[in-house]
N, CA and C of each residue as an Amber inpcrd file, in Angstrom:
protein
   633
 111.5150000 124.0420000  98.0030000 110.5190000 124.4090000  97.1970000
 109.5480000 123.2540000  96.3370000 110.6040000 122.4850000  96.1660000
 109.5290000 121.3670000  95.3030000 109.1190000 120.5130000  96.4580000
 109.1860000 120.6420000  97.4050000 108.2510000 119.5040000  98.3340000
 107.2090000 120.5260000  98.5290000 107.4720000 122.0240000  99.0760000
 106.3750000 122.5680000  99.2460000 105.3770000 122.4360000  98.4910000
 105.6220000 122.3990000  97.1750000 104.8820000 122.6730000  95.9640000
 104.1770000 121.2710000  95.7340000 104.9630000 120.2890000  95.9520000
 104.0840000 118.5630000  96.0680000 103.3780000 118.8100000  97.2010000
 103.2080000 119.3980000  98.3240000 102.6930000 119.0140000  99.6570000
 101.1720000 119.8420000  98.9560000 101.6040000 121.2580000  98.5540000
 100.3030000 121.7290000  97.7690000  99.3780000 120.9230000  96.9890000
 100.1310000 120.4250000  96.1640000  99.5090000 119.6280000  95.0930000
  98.6670000 118.3700000  96.0490000  99.2320000 117.5850000  96.7170000
  98.5160000 116.8600000  97.7270000  96.9520000 117.2960000  98.4400000
  97.1680000 118.5820000  98.8760000  96.1670000 119.4130000  99.4220000
  94.8460000 119.6180000  98.4770000  95.3740000 119.6760000  97.2470000
  94.3000000 120.3160000  96.0310000  94.0820000 118.8790000  95.3040000
  94.7310000 118.0030000  95.7860000  94.3420000 116.9440000  95.5330000
  93.0070000 116.2500000  96.0530000  93.0550000 116.4970000  97.1780000
  91.8470000 116.3700000  98.3290000  90.8330000 116.7710000  97.8340000
  90.9450000 117.8370000  97.7100000  89.9790000 118.9130000  97.2420000
  88.9830000 118.5260000  96.1560000  90.4210000 118.1310000  94.8670000
  89.6770000 118.0110000  93.4900000  88.1550000 116.6050000  93.8900000
  88.7430000 115.7620000  94.8130000  87.9810000 114.5920000  94.8990000
  86.3500000 115.2340000  95.1680000  86.4160000 115.8480000  96.0330000
  84.8740000 116.4490000  96.2330000  84.0340000 116.9240000  94.7150000
  84.8120000 117.6750000  93.4340000  84.1620000 117.7620000  92.6490000
  84.2550000 116.9540000  91.8730000  85.0900000 115.7760000  91.8150000
  84.7860000 114.5610000  90.6050000  83.7670000 113.6960000  91.6090000
  83.7450000 113.6960000  92.6630000  82.3260000 112.8950000  93.5020000
  80.9800000 113.5590000  92.7900000  80.8630000 115.1940000  92.3950000
  79.7740000 115.7310000  92.0610000  79.9780000 115.3900000  90.4230000
  80.9970000 115.4430000  89.5700000  80.3580000 114.9610000  88.0560000
  79.7540000 113.7290000  87.8490000  80.3400000 112.6340000  88.8830000
  80.0340000 111.5760000  89.1340000  78.6110000 110.8800000  89.1790000
  77.9590000 111.7950000  90.4510000  76.7550000 111.7350000  90.9350000
  75.7680000 112.1290000  89.7400000  76.2550000 113.1150000  88.9940000
  75.1840000 113.8680000  88.1750000  75.7320000 112.5980000  86.6340000
  76.3960000 112.0470000  86.6580000  76.6040000 111.2300000  85.1880000
  75.7090000 109.8600000  85.7730000  75.2390000 109.6990000  86.8490000
  75.1850000 108.2840000  87.0530000  75.5270000 107.0840000  87.4550000
  77.1300000 107.7960000  87.7840000  78.0840000 106.5440000  88.3240000
  77.9590000 106.0720000  89.4190000  78.0020000 104.5300000  90.1490000
  77.3270000 104.1810000  91.4870000  78.2760000 103.9300000  92.1010000
  79.6730000 103.7690000  91.7370000  81.0120000 103.6740000  92.2370000
  82.3980000 104.0840000  92.4280000  82.9180000 104.4350000  92.7800000
  84.2830000 105.3120000  92.3810000  85.1950000 104.6780000  93.5450000
  86.7530000 104.4800000  92.9470000  87.6470000 103.8180000  93.4890000
  88.5830000 104.7270000  93.2600000  89.0110000 106.0910000  94.7040000
  90.4040000 106.3540000  94.5230000  91.6260000 105.7690000  95.3380000
  92.2830000 105.6910000  94.8200000  93.7460000 105.6600000  94.9450000
  94.2010000 106.8200000  95.8340000  94.3060000 106.5700000  96.9220000
  94.9240000 107.6060000  98.2070000  96.4030000 107.8020000  98.3170000
  96.9180000 106.3700000  98.9130000  97.6580000 106.2280000  99.1980000
  98.2390000 104.9170000  99.3000000  99.8460000 104.3910000  98.6020000
 100.0220000 102.9030000  98.4040000 100.5450000 102.4670000  99.3260000
 101.3000000 101.2040000  99.3540000 102.1310000 100.8180000 100.6550000
 103.7480000 101.4010000 100.2230000 103.4250000 101.6170000  98.9090000
 104.7730000 102.3040000  98.4050000 105.1470000 103.0140000  98.5690000
 104.0410000 103.7370000  98.9550000 104.4570000 105.6140000  99.3050000
 105.0970000 105.3920000 100.9720000 104.9410000 104.7270000 101.5810000
 105.7230000 104.9210000 102.9940000 107.0080000 104.6750000 102.9510000
 107.3240000 104.6690000 101.7450000 109.2630000 104.9410000 100.9210000
 109.3810000 106.1670000 100.9800000 108.4330000 107.2980000 101.0330000
 108.7230000 108.7920000 100.7720000 109.2760000 109.3540000 102.0790000
 109.4320000 110.7150000 101.6800000 110.4140000 111.0960000 102.9220000
 109.6190000 110.9020000 104.0770000 110.0080000 110.8860000 105.5170000
 108.8430000 111.1880000 106.2520000 108.1580000 112.2530000 106.5140000
 109.0730000 113.6150000 105.9530000 108.0780000 115.0490000 106.0410000
 106.8740000 115.2090000 105.3480000 107.2690000 114.3220000 104.3250000
 106.0370000 114.4210000 103.2480000 105.0850000 113.5830000 103.6310000
 105.2210000 112.3730000 104.6020000 104.3740000 111.5550000 104.5900000
 103.4220000 111.8670000 105.7150000 104.4240000 112.7590000 106.7580000
 103.7390000 113.1740000 107.6600000 102.5100000 114.5230000 107.6650000
 103.1880000 115.2290000 106.4560000 102.2100000 116.1140000 105.8570000
 100.6650000 115.5640000 105.1300000 101.0610000 113.9290000 104.2940000
 100.3160000 113.6280000 103.5610000  98.9570000 113.2000000 105.0730000
  99.4230000 112.5180000 105.4100000  98.8810000 112.3040000 106.8950000
  97.6740000 113.2610000 107.6800000  98.7150000 114.1970000 107.4090000
  97.5750000 115.6410000 108.5430000  96.4670000 115.6970000 107.1900000
  96.8310000 115.8550000 105.7510000  96.4390000 116.3930000 105.2360000
  94.6760000 115.2860000 104.8500000  95.0520000 114.0500000 105.0090000
  94.0550000 112.9780000 105.5180000  93.4010000 113.3250000 106.2570000
  93.3070000 113.4400000 107.4730000  92.8100000 114.1170000 108.6610000
  91.7060000 115.1130000 108.1020000  92.5110000 116.1000000 107.7970000
  91.5910000 117.3890000 107.3200000  90.8390000 117.1490000 106.4050000
  91.1370000 116.2520000 105.2150000  90.0320000 116.4320000 103.8720000
  89.0980000 115.3550000 104.5520000  89.1040000 114.2610000 105.1330000
  88.1820000 113.3850000 105.9660000  87.0100000 114.2340000 106.0850000
  87.4490000 115.5890000 106.8510000  86.1350000 116.2220000 107.3830000
  85.2350000 117.0270000 106.2040000  86.4890000 116.9360000 105.0620000
  85.3060000 117.5630000 104.0690000  84.6880000 116.5510000 102.9570000
  85.0060000 115.3900000 103.1820000  84.8080000 113.8640000 102.5620000
  83.5470000 113.8440000 103.2610000  83.4280000 113.5010000 104.5060000
  82.2850000 113.3800000 105.3980000  81.0590000 114.3020000 105.3330000
  81.3850000 115.7720000 105.1970000  80.1970000 116.4140000 104.4450000
  79.9800000 116.0880000 103.7760000  80.3670000 116.4190000 102.6020000
  80.0120000 115.6850000 101.4170000  78.8250000 114.5950000 101.2760000
  79.6130000 113.7490000 102.1550000  78.9160000 112.1360000 102.3270000
  77.5240000 112.0440000 102.1990000  77.1960000 113.4620000 103.6990000
  76.0580000 112.7950000 104.5200000  75.3820000 114.0500000 103.3350000
  75.9050000 115.2800000 102.6990000  74.9920000 116.0420000 102.0520000
  74.4660000 115.1830000 100.9640000  75.2700000 114.6900000 100.2310000
  74.7680000 113.8440000  99.4450000  74.6420000 112.2740000  99.0690000
  74.6900000 111.6490000 100.4480000  74.2200000 110.4210000 100.8890000
  75.4790000 109.5220000 100.2190000  76.6450000 109.6850000 100.0800000
  77.7100000 108.9120000  99.9010000  78.4560000 107.7530000 100.5280000
  77.7990000 106.4520000 100.2470000  78.5850000 105.4800000 101.4000000
  80.3340000 105.4990000 101.1700000  81.0040000 105.7140000 101.9170000
  82.4730000 105.2830000 102.0020000  82.9250000 104.1730000 102.6960000
  83.8680000 103.3090000 102.0840000  84.4320000 102.5560000 101.8540000
  86.4500000 102.4220000 101.8900000  86.9900000 102.0270000 103.0700000
  87.9570000 101.9750000 102.7180000  89.1000000 100.6030000 102.4600000
  89.9070000 101.0330000 101.7170000  90.8110000  99.5270000 100.9870000
  92.3270000  99.5230000 101.7560000  92.3430000  99.0150000 102.6350000
  93.5270000  98.8360000 103.3940000  94.4520000  97.7930000 102.9720000
  95.7080000  97.3190000 103.0960000  95.9230000  95.7680000 102.9300000
  97.4260000  96.0960000 103.7840000  97.6480000  97.3360000 104.3630000
  98.4750000  97.7340000 105.8120000  98.4450000  97.9000000 106.3540000
  97.0280000  98.1300000 107.1470000  96.3960000  99.2190000 107.8980000
  97.2000000  99.5430000 109.4120000  98.0030000  98.6440000 109.8360000
  98.5210000  98.7730000 110.8370000  99.8220000 100.0140000 111.1110000
 100.1380000 100.6700000 109.7520000 101.1080000 101.6160000 109.2610000
 100.3470000 103.0080000 109.5130000  99.1130000 103.5000000 109.3110000
  98.3820000 103.9820000 108.7750000  98.4630000 105.0720000 111.0930000
  98.5870000 106.1670000 110.9130000  98.5650000 106.8100000 112.3620000
  96.9900000 106.7730000 112.2500000  96.9920000 106.5340000 114.3920000
  95.7860000 106.4950000 114.7810000  94.7890000 107.2800000 114.6110000
  95.4700000 108.8380000 114.2670000  94.3990000 109.9720000 114.5150000
  94.0020000 109.4640000 112.5080000  94.8800000 109.0950000 111.8830000
  94.0290000 108.9190000 110.3740000  93.0280000 107.6100000 110.3150000
  93.3190000 106.8680000 111.1480000  92.4100000 105.4910000 111.2480000
  91.1450000 105.8870000 111.8150000  90.9290000 106.7480000 112.3920000
  89.7400000 107.2030000 113.3980000  88.6770000 107.8500000 112.8700000
  89.4820000 108.6930000 112.0040000  88.7210000 109.4800000 110.7800000
  87.7590000 108.6310000 109.8500000  89.1940000 107.6630000 109.3100000
  88.2300000 107.1240000 108.1680000  87.6660000 106.0430000 109.0520000
  87.6030000 105.3250000 110.0860000  86.5560000 104.6930000 110.8920000
  84.9480000 105.0330000 110.9200000  85.5760000 106.4770000 111.2540000
  84.5290000 107.4770000 111.2140000  83.4610000 107.4660000 110.2640000
  84.3450000 107.9840000 109.1650000  83.5610000 107.7890000 107.6470000
  82.9150000 106.8620000 107.4090000  83.6980000 105.8590000 107.4100000
  82.5330000 104.6240000 106.8250000  81.7280000 104.2050000 108.1390000
  82.0320000 103.9850000 109.0980000  80.6660000 104.2320000 110.1200000
  79.6590000 104.9500000 109.7760000  79.7670000 106.3800000 109.7860000
  78.6240000 107.1650000 109.3580000  78.0000000 107.3140000 108.2590000
  78.5780000 106.5960000 107.1440000  77.8110000 106.6660000 106.0690000
  77.4980000 105.4650000 105.6450000  77.4480000 103.9910000 106.1810000
  77.4110000 102.6850000 105.6330000  76.1520000 102.4650000 105.2160000
  75.3750000 103.8080000 105.5860000  73.4070000 103.0750000 105.0580000
  73.4270000 104.0020000 103.8080000  74.2250000 105.2070000 103.0960000
  73.8580000 105.6040000 101.8760000  74.3190000 104.7800000 101.2990000
  73.5730000 105.5100000  99.8800000  73.2680000 104.5930000  98.5350000
  73.2320000 105.3870000  97.5060000  73.4540000 106.3790000  97.3370000
  73.4090000 107.1080000  96.0040000  74.9090000 107.0400000  95.4140000
  76.1720000 106.9780000  95.8090000  77.1340000 106.5940000  95.0930000
  78.2810000 105.6350000  96.2390000  79.1560000 105.0050000  96.1570000
  79.8430000 104.2280000  96.9760000  81.3700000 104.6600000  96.8320000
  81.8730000 105.2550000  97.2550000  83.7360000 105.6640000  97.4100000
  84.6520000 104.9550000  98.0520000  85.2090000 104.5530000  97.4600000
  85.8740000 103.1940000  98.1390000  87.5690000 104.2160000  97.9140000
  88.0420000 104.8270000  99.5400000  89.0230000 104.9330000  99.4760000
  90.5040000 104.0430000  99.7520000  91.1070000 103.8820000  98.8040000
  92.8610000 102.7540000  98.9990000  93.3560000 103.2790000  99.6400000
  93.9270000 103.1770000 100.7530000  94.7130000 103.8000000 101.6490000
  95.6100000 103.0800000 102.3650000  96.8800000 103.0410000 102.8270000
  98.1460000 102.0570000 102.5440000  97.3990000 100.8290000 101.6830000
  97.4010000 101.0210000 101.0080000  96.7960000  99.4100000  99.5880000
  97.9480000  99.7710000  98.5200000  98.2630000  98.1800000  98.5350000
  98.4520000  97.2380000  97.7000000  98.1400000  96.2990000  96.8740000
  98.0540000  96.1990000  95.4300000  97.1380000  95.3710000  94.8690000
  97.7730000  93.6510000  95.1630000  99.2420000  93.7590000  95.1030000
  99.9440000  92.1270000  95.4740000  99.7220000  91.9550000  96.7660000
  99.6950000  92.8010000  98.1980000  99.2380000  92.3810000  99.2000000
  97.9510000  91.5220000  99.3800000  97.0000000  92.6950000  98.4920000
  95.3410000  91.8770000  98.3970000  95.4950000  91.1560000  97.7070000
  96.0080000  90.6520000  97.0510000  95.8790000  88.8190000  96.4820000
  96.9370000  88.0150000  97.2400000  97.9050000  88.2800000  98.3050000
  98.3330000  87.5730000  98.4810000  97.5310000  86.8400000 100.0560000
  96.4290000  87.7720000 100.5650000  95.8010000  88.0440000 101.4770000
  94.7370000  87.1630000 101.7050000  94.2710000  87.4530000 100.2200000
  92.9780000  86.3410000  99.3450000  93.9450000  84.7210000  99.7140000
  94.5610000  84.6340000  99.2020000  95.5610000  83.3290000  98.4680000
  95.5240000  82.6940000 100.3960000  95.9960000  83.4340000 101.1390000
  96.1600000  82.5810000 102.2850000  94.2550000  82.7200000 102.9110000
  93.4400000  83.7890000 102.7620000  92.1960000  83.2140000 103.5800000
  91.6990000  82.0830000 102.6840000  91.8510000  82.1030000 101.5010000
  91.2430000  80.5960000 101.0800000  92.0250000  79.2080000 101.3760000
  93.5650000  79.4550000 101.5410000  93.8660000  78.2840000 102.4910000
  93.7970000  78.1820000 103.1050000  93.4060000  79.3380000 104.4250000
  92.8260000  78.9280000 105.7650000  92.1790000  78.0470000 105.7810000
  90.5890000  78.2730000 104.8690000  89.5110000  77.7800000 104.9770000
  89.7660000  75.9660000 104.6090000  90.7120000  75.7050000 103.7560000
  91.1090000  74.5100000 103.3350000  91.7180000  73.3980000 104.2760000
  93.1000000  74.0440000 104.9070000  93.1760000  73.6800000 105.9260000
  92.6070000  73.5470000 107.0110000  91.4470000  74.3640000 107.3150000
  90.4180000  74.2300000 108.3550000  89.2410000  72.9850000 108.0750000
  89.4690000  72.6200000 106.6720000  88.4200000  71.9300000 106.1850000
  87.1700000  72.9460000 105.5920000  86.9300000  73.3900000 105.9560000
  85.4090000  74.4570000 105.4170000  85.5340000  74.6140000 104.3350000
  86.8460000  74.2820000 103.2790000  86.2040000  74.5120000 102.0320000
  87.0510000  73.2940000 101.0960000  87.0610000  72.9230000 100.4800000
  87.7660000  71.9610000  99.2460000  88.4900000  72.7620000  98.5620000
  89.6060000  71.9380000  98.3360000  90.1020000  72.9130000  97.4200000
  89.4810000  72.6690000  95.5880000  88.7830000  71.9550000  95.4590000
  88.1590000  71.7350000  94.1360000  87.4360000  73.1520000  94.1520000
  86.6030000  73.1930000  94.8010000  85.4890000  74.3630000  94.9800000
  86.4570000  75.9460000  94.9000000  87.6680000  76.0850000  94.8710000
  88.7550000  77.2580000  94.7750000  88.4570000  77.6930000  93.2270000
  87.7730000  79.4760000  92.7640000  87.7940000  79.0970000  91.6900000
  87.8010000  81.1490000  91.6950000  87.7760000  81.4300000  90.3900000
  88.0490000  82.8820000  90.4630000  86.6960000  83.7680000  91.4030000
  85.2740000  83.0020000  91.2080000  84.4690000  83.5630000  92.4310000
  84.7120000  83.6440000  93.6520000  85.0720000  82.7930000  94.3770000
  85.6630000  82.4590000  95.4350000  86.9780000  83.2410000  96.1410000
  88.0770000  83.5200000  95.1890000  88.8570000  83.7930000  95.0830000
  88.3350000  85.6260000  95.2540000  87.2740000  85.8760000  93.8430000
  87.1790000  87.7200000  94.2310000  86.6210000  87.7290000  95.6850000
  85.5920000  87.0780000  96.1950000  85.0840000  86.9560000  97.4750000
  85.9720000  87.4920000  98.6140000  87.3220000  87.0390000  98.3650000
  87.9900000  87.4160000  99.6980000  88.9730000  89.0240000  99.5550000
  88.5560000  88.9710000  98.1350000  89.3090000  90.2580000  98.2580000
  88.5470000  91.4830000  98.6330000  89.0020000  92.9950000  98.7190000
  88.5770000  94.0010000  99.2810000  87.7770000  94.5250000  98.8300000
  88.1790000  94.6210000  97.4610000  86.7200000  95.3520000  96.3100000
  86.4400000  94.0580000  95.6680000  85.2290000  93.3070000  96.1330000
  84.9490000  92.4630000  94.9140000  84.5510000  92.6120000  93.1860000
  84.3960000  94.0210000  93.3150000  83.6620000  94.1720000  91.8910000
  84.5290000  94.6710000  90.9830000  84.3480000  94.9460000  89.6250000
  85.5960000  95.1400000  88.7850000  85.2090000  96.3640000  87.8310000
  86.2030000  97.3960000  87.9770000  85.7630000  99.0550000  87.7070000
  85.7840000  98.6660000  86.0240000  84.8060000  99.6730000  85.5900000
  84.4930000  99.7840000  84.0010000  85.5230000 100.2680000  83.6020000
  85.8920000 101.8940000  84.2580000  86.9780000 102.4110000  83.7100000
  88.0800000 103.1260000  84.5710000  89.5120000 102.8030000  84.4560000
  90.8100000 103.4710000  85.1980000  91.0630000 104.8600000  84.2780000
  90.9700000 105.6990000  85.3680000  91.5330000 106.8420000  84.9880000
  92.5920000 107.0830000  85.4180000  94.2370000 107.4460000  84.5630000
  94.9620000 107.4960000  85.0760000  95.8670000 108.9720000  84.4510000
  96.0220000 109.5800000  85.8070000  96.3700000 111.1600000  85.4290000
  98.2470000 111.4390000  85.2680000  98.6330000 112.5590000  85.4950000
  99.8370000 112.7660000  85.4930000 100.9950000 112.1610000  84.3770000
 100.2150000 111.6420000  83.2050000 100.8150000 111.3550000  82.3430000
 101.7220000 110.3220000  82.4100000 101.0920000 109.2010000  83.3100000
 101.7130000 108.1580000  83.6870000 101.2190000 106.8680000  82.9680000
 101.8100000 105.7900000  82.6240000 101.1040000 105.0560000  81.5220000
 101.6430000 103.6030000  82.2920000 100.9540000 103.3850000  83.8380000
 101.2420000 102.1930000  84.6330000  99.9760000 102.5150000  85.6920000
 100.2080000 101.0820000  86.2540000  98.5520000 101.1510000  87.0860000
  98.9080000 100.9980000  88.7580000 100.7170000 100.9640000  89.1200000
 101.5440000 100.9150000  90.2960000 100.6630000 100.2050000  91.3490000
 100.5370000  98.8350000  90.9610000  99.8710000  97.8970000  92.0610000
  98.4750000  98.4000000  92.6030000  97.4160000  98.7710000  91.4740000
  96.5660000  99.2390000  91.8490000  95.2610000  98.1630000  91.3950000
  94.7480000  97.3570000  92.3240000  93.3650000  96.2980000  91.5050000
  94.2020000  95.5010000  90.3690000  95.1360000  94.8020000  90.8800000
  95.7100000  94.1940000  89.6890000  94.7050000  92.7670000  89.5280000
  94.1570000  92.2650000  90.5270000  93.0250000  91.5060000  90.0610000
  91.2950000  91.7760000  89.3850000  91.5840000  93.3580000  89.7910000
  90.0160000  93.6200000  89.4640000  90.1970000  94.4980000  88.0440000
  91.3420000  94.7710000  87.5980000  91.3830000  95.7040000  86.2320000
  91.6740000  94.8290000  85.1450000  91.1030000  93.5430000  85.3570000
  91.4860000  92.6100000  84.1160000  90.6770000  92.7110000  82.9530000
  89.9150000  93.3790000  82.7390000  89.2010000  93.6450000  81.5740000
  88.1940000  95.2680000  82.0960000  89.2010000  95.7430000  82.7890000
  89.1060000  97.7810000  82.7430000  89.5140000  98.2540000  81.1790000
  88.5150000  99.2950000  80.9780000  88.8590000 100.0290000  79.8650000
  89.9520000 101.1930000  80.9080000  91.2510000 101.4980000  80.0830000
  91.9160000 102.4440000  80.6280000  92.4210000 103.7990000  79.3550000
  92.2430000 105.1040000  80.5160000  92.1630000 105.9520000  79.7160000
  93.2820000 106.8290000  80.5340000  94.1070000 107.5690000  79.8240000
  95.3650000 108.0700000  80.2900000  95.1510000 109.4780000  80.3410000
  95.4720000 110.4830000  80.9310000  96.0590000 112.0860000  80.7570000
  96.6890000 112.6350000  81.1600000  97.3360000 113.4700000  80.2450000
  98.5860000 113.9900000  80.4530000  98.5520000 115.2650000  81.5310000
  97.6050000 114.8120000  82.3070000  97.6740000 116.4090000  83.1750000
  97.4530000 115.4950000  84.8210000  98.1680000 116.4000000  85.5450000
  97.7040000 116.1620000  87.5560000  96.4880000 116.2440000  87.9750000
  96.3040000 115.3690000  88.5780000  95.1120000 114.9950000  89.3000000
  94.1350000 116.5800000  89.4510000  94.9890000 117.3260000  90.4370000
  94.3920000 118.1290000  90.5990000  93.6860000 119.5570000  89.4230000
  94.3870000 119.3890000  88.3760000  94.1570000 119.4320000  87.1760000
  92.8470000 119.4720000  85.9830000  92.4230000 118.5950000  86.7660000
  91.4540000 117.9160000  85.9460000  90.0280000 118.4680000  86.0600000
  89.1590000 118.7120000  84.8680000  88.0560000 119.6930000  84.8510000
  86.7790000 118.9550000  84.6810000  86.1020000 119.7240000  83.9340000
  84.6510000 118.4910000  83.3130000  85.1420000 117.9630000  82.4340000
  85.8930000 119.5770000  81.7870000  85.8180000 118.8480000  79.8010000
  86.6900000 117.0530000  80.0870000  88.0040000 117.2560000  81.1230000
  88.5730000 116.2260000  80.9650000  87.4520000 114.5760000  81.2570000
  86.9540000 114.9570000  82.1110000  85.8160000 113.7900000  83.1770000
  85.1680000 113.6530000  81.7930000  84.1010000 114.0010000  80.9690000
  83.1450000 114.4220000  79.7970000  84.3330000 113.4480000  78.8600000
  85.3340000 113.5170000  78.5950000  86.3420000 112.9950000  77.2670000
  86.7850000 111.4840000  77.9220000  86.9780000 111.7980000  79.3500000
  86.8270000 110.4250000  79.9200000  85.6740000 109.0660000  79.4740000
  84.6480000 109.7620000  79.4990000  83.2420000 108.8950000  79.6240000
  83.1050000 109.0400000  78.5830000  83.1710000 110.1040000  77.3690000
  82.8320000 109.6750000  75.8260000  83.9590000 108.9140000  75.3260000
  85.0470000 108.5220000  75.5910000  86.1870000 107.7850000  75.1930000
  85.6980000 106.0630000  75.5360000  85.4380000 106.2390000  76.7360000
  84.5380000 104.7230000  77.5700000  83.5360000 104.5240000  76.3450000
  82.4290000 105.3380000  76.6940000  81.4120000 104.9080000  75.6440000
  81.6220000 104.2900000  74.0550000  82.9060000 104.8820000  73.6190000
  83.1130000 104.5370000  72.1150000  83.7450000 103.3010000  72.2030000
  84.0860000 102.8540000  73.2120000  85.0630000 101.3430000  73.4040000
  84.0900000  99.9540000  73.5340000  84.3990000  98.9950000  72.0040000
  83.7000000  98.0550000  71.9720000  84.5640000  97.0730000  72.7900000
  83.6460000  96.6530000  74.3090000  84.0040000  95.7040000  74.8270000
  83.5450000  94.1850000  74.4830000  84.6980000  93.4830000  74.2150000
  84.7650000  92.5600000  73.9830000  84.6620000  90.9820000  75.7920000
  85.7440000  91.5640000  76.2560000  85.9540000  90.7760000  77.0140000
  86.7060000  89.2350000  76.8590000  87.5690000  89.2980000  76.0030000
  88.2000000  88.4140000  75.5800000  87.6940000  87.6400000  74.2020000
  86.3730000  87.9090000  73.8760000  85.7000000  87.1620000  73.2120000
  85.8310000  87.1210000  71.6830000
């Protein structure tokens, strides 16, 4: 019973994304990153993972319709893409390919993603360029490192739902000066009042970036 409720929650979570995208468009937000499935999530029960992957495939069609309707560009962040089932990978590839020229909003879907893996991959990419002689060690700086990340932009606001107060291996480099808002509600329970609360809380913050 508990497992069934959890899977129903995953389906509701996928449907909630479409609502949140509409709220973001109305608020003039131009980029959203959603942590859909982490590399650590592969350690869950096999039946739950199978159902989650099926949910991804089904919900990708709804996201695709929304993306075409609202001209939303979809990108996928994945640090361990080899573990994603072929059917899910194909659906995600189609999303990316068919929406690449849209510009009303960018939706980044993190699927089989882990920030530590992203950082390691970026370090390896820079090291390879240095070994090959294409890049001097003296030219390795924060800008060069960020350019090797899957998400080179830095979010202004992170909304963490479910009453948790951790970032769970999500965008560790990019969140250096991001503002955090924590909600005690589960993601599928999020409503427009919560969304507006998050934006109002962010607007009231004084962002000094260390100064």
